[in-house]
N, C-alpha and C positions, 0 to 999 in steps of 0.2 A: 498800255496794251500791247500785246506780242505779237510781232507779223512776221516772226522768223519762223518758217516751217520746222518743231522740233526735231531731235535725233530721231532716226526710223526708230531705232530700241525701245525707244521710253511708251510708247504702244505697247509694244512686246511684256514690258515691266506692268504699265495698266491691267493688262491683260491678268496676269500673273498675280498682281494684289486683288484685283477682283475675285476672283478665284478662291485666295484663303480667306477672303472676307465672307466667303458663301454665295457670290453671283455662279450662277451656270451658264450666262451666255455675256458677251462683253463686245462692243465692236466701236469704232469711229467713224461720223458721219458728219458732213459737212454743214455749219451754222448758217449757211448762205440759202435764202429763198429756191425754191423750188417751183417752176411755174405749174407745172404737171399737179404738184400736191396741193397749190392753193386752188387751180380751179378745181379739182375734185373738191375740196370743202366747200367752196363758193357753191358748188352744183349740188351738194348733198344740201346745206341749209338752207338753197333757195325751192328744194323740195320740202321743206319744212320735217324733215325725218327727223329733226331735233328736239320733237314734240314740245314741251314745257321747263326745256334744258336753256332758258334763254342767255345763260352764261356764254354757249357755243358761240351765237351771235353775235352778243355785244362784246366778246374781246378777240372777235376774227382776224384783225388787225395782228392780233399779239400771237395769236395759234397758228399763222400760216407759216411762220419760219423763225426758228430760233433768233434771226437778228430782229426780226419783228419786235422781240419781247424782250430783248437784251442786245441796243445794237454794235458795244463791244464783244458777244460773242465772235470766235471763230470757227470752234469745233463742238462736237457733243460728243459724249461718252454716252451709248445705249447701253443698258444692262439690263440683264434678266435673271430673276429667284424662280426656283422650281418648286410651286406647292403640289406638287402630281398626287393624285390620293391614291392611299392602299387599297382603298373598297372601289366597287363600282358605284360612279354617283346616279346609275340609276334603278339602284336595287329595290326602291322602297317606292318604285311608281305606282304599286298597284295596292300600298298600304291604307286600308280604311282607318287606320289608328295611330298613324304618324304623318309627320310634318317633313318636306324635306328642306333642308336649307343649301344653298349653294356651298360647294367643298371650299371655295377661298374664304368662305366665313365662318368655314367650321373654330378654326384656331385665333391664335391674335392677327390684333388689327395690323395689315398687312401696310398701312401706311407710315402708322411706326418701326414695325421691324425692318423696311426696306429703306427707307429714310435716316437710321441710325446707319446703318452700314454704307449709305452713297455720302453719309457725314466724316465717317472713317476715310471712305478711299480718298473723299477732296483732300481733307486734312493730309493725306499722306502724299496726294499728289502737288501740294502747295509746298510741302518741305522738300521733294525732290526738286521741284521748278518754282521757286522763291517768287519768282515774276510772276507766276501765274494768277489771276484770277478765275473764281467758281462760283457757278451755283447749283443747286440739289435741287428737283422734282420726282414728287411723287406723286402721280394724279392729283395735284390740287393748284394746279396753274394752267394757263392756257399752252400746253404744250402738245403736241404729237408724235407721242412715243410710239405709236405703233409702226407707221411712216417712216419717224427715224429709225427705228428698229430693222425696218427691213432695207433701209440707205445704209445703215451700219452693218448689214451684213449678217445677226443675228439669226434672222428669221424672213419672211415672207408673208402678208397679209392672206390669209384663208379667203375663199370664197365665203365666211361667215365673218369675215371683217375684221378677226382676232390675227395675231401674229401666231404663226405654226414655225417651231423648233423643225428641224431635222433630225434633231438626238433629243430635245422634252418636249416634244410635241405641241400640245396647244394650253399647255397648265405653266404659265410664265408672269409673273408680276414685273410690270416693267417700271424702272427707271431711269432719270437720263441727269448727266452734270453737263453744263454749259461750262465752256472756258473760254480764255482768249488767248490761250496756245493755239497754233496753228498744226492740229496734228493731221497727219498723213489718212484720209477718209477710207478707209476699205471700199472693195464692191460692192453693193449693192444685191443683196440677196434673189436668185431667179425664182419665179413661181413653181411649185412642184405640185399643185394640186391637181392638176390632168384634168381627166373626162370626172375626176370622184365627183360628187354632187349629196354626200351622205348628209351635212350639215345642213344643206338646204330644205333637206325631205324629212329632216327628223322634228324642224321645228314647229311647234303646236300651233302657232299663232300664223302662220306662213308671212312672218316679219322681212322677209327677203325678198324683194320686190324684183329684184338680179342678186345672180354672183357678184359678188362684192358689194352687194348695197344692201344697209341695213336700216329697216322703218322704224327706228327708236320708239313710236308711237305705238308698233304691233309688237313688240319684244316686253318677254315677260321679266326679263330682268330690270326695264326700267318702269312697267307696270308697277312690281311688287316696292321696289324701292326709291325711283325718281317722282311715280306721278301721287300728286295730292288729290282728295279726294275720293269721291268712288272710282273705282273700275269700271269702264264700258262693259255693259251686259254681253256685249259681242264676244267678250274674253274670259268671264268668270269660269265657265265651266272647262275653258282649255289649259286655266290654271292647275287644276289637279290639284295636286298638294303641295306644291310647291309654294315657299311664303316668305322666301327670299331669294330672290335670283331663279338662275336659271342653267344648268347644264347639258342641256342637251345635244348643242352643235358641237360643243365643246370634246364630249364625251365618245360621240359617234367617229370622231374625226382619227381615222386608220393609222395616221402618224403616232398617235399616242402609246403605239406598241414599243416605240422605241423609248418612253418617258418612262423612268424610275421614281421611285417613291421618294419623295424629299422628307426623308430622315435626316440630311444632313441640319435642314434650320428647323430645331425642336421646336418651335416657336408657331409652325405652321401646324403641327400635327394636331388633330382635332381634338375640341375637348367632348370626351363620353357624352355629356349631355346635349351636346349641338347634335352628331351624326344621328342619332334617331329620335327625337324629341316626340313627346305625345302628343296629338293635339289637343286632348283635355287639358293638361297641365300648360297649355300655351296659352289657352283660355281663357284658363283664370288668373294671366299676368294683370294685376293692377301697376300703377307706374313706378311704385319702389319695387317690386319683383322683377318688372322688367329691368332694370336698370342694376340691380345686382344681377341677375341670370347674364345680360350681356354686357356688365364690363367687361372693357379691353377687345370690347369688338366691334367690327364695323356695323354690327347691326343696331347697334345704340342708335345711333345718329339718325335712323327712321323716326323713333319714338314710339311709344307703348301704341299708339291708337291708331297707326298705318300699321303698325305690324299685324297687331289683335283683327284691322280689318283683313287683311290678308288670311288668316288663319280661319275668320269666319267663313270666306271663298273657299278654302280647303276643305271646312266640317260640310257646308254644302256641297260640298263635289264629292262628299267621301261614302255616302249613304247609309251612314253610323248612325242609326237613332239614337243609341245612347248618349249619343253629344247632345242632344236633343233641348235637354234642362239648360245645361249651360248657355246654348245658343238662345233660348227665349228668352233667360235674364238677361242677355247682352242688348236684346231690343229693346230695353231701358238705359242703356249706356247712357252718358252727359254728352258724348262724343258723337254727334248727327250721323255723320258717316260711318261709324261702328254700328249706332243703332240699326242704319239702313242696309249693310251688309248681313247685320244679325236678321234680319225678316227675309231676309231674300234665301241666307241659309235655310233660316228653318220652314221656308216655303216650299225648299229641295226636299228636305228630309221628309217630307208628311207628306209629297207626290212620289215619293220613290216607295215602288210597291214592297 
């Protein structure tokens, strides 16, 4: 374990190496417990806002602080990689033929892309400081990336609860390197949302009970990705043509005017077939077709049945009766959730004037 404070210029060199590896933002935070951060986590879990994401509560002790997950940790290197889109994420909102896939899922799986570069930065750090021990994390462990990013000064948690950067807007993939090195922490970023409530007003399902508080059970990203089984009927119409995730609260953030398209990270460039996919083609997917289409994509992890369930809700909301035959065929799908979604969609299409 390393207890002596590392040389001040090490943080500068870490930031320079991070930029060379494609990270748009880099900052240092302490690994020690923050009582306010812990209290907010407990309150959020106590309200049940995590829905069926049981792992949030099951490993709360580890999630509260980096030290809770790894007692030897002394510092956190918080990093952000831009995936700012070139196109308006809301452009297909009124389409009755196309589905909408969240911007972050239109390119390669960010878990793989970010982790590869985090590991490269970690190897560099150990080469520079051989006594250092490191662990890297990208959204697959009990790590509070957004509060840590705020503490490290790379942005602040906006009213939509996502991290907002004054130079990169709302479009950042976050990762973290925990280390036994004692690095001087940055000053936490101050909140710059002001009186703006664009993100809150844009949410189709009113998933924000208050600014800076998200009820995941009402969030379209949660409902289309994490939620298993039928989506509650009260939310189905508000899904619109979103079949994987939702960008609405991010897309309307005024800070995005400072975000530049993420051309530097080629893996994040959208695949042509996922920018404006046709509902008719998505409804035709069997398991093999689904796996082939979404190979290397984060969408693959939800499986064909949940994805087609989402596409059926979109079809029912489309008013496009040309989809009727495909929807009707899926009422006989072996998966009962898919079959029920098809019956709901078919009833919607038949009731449209």
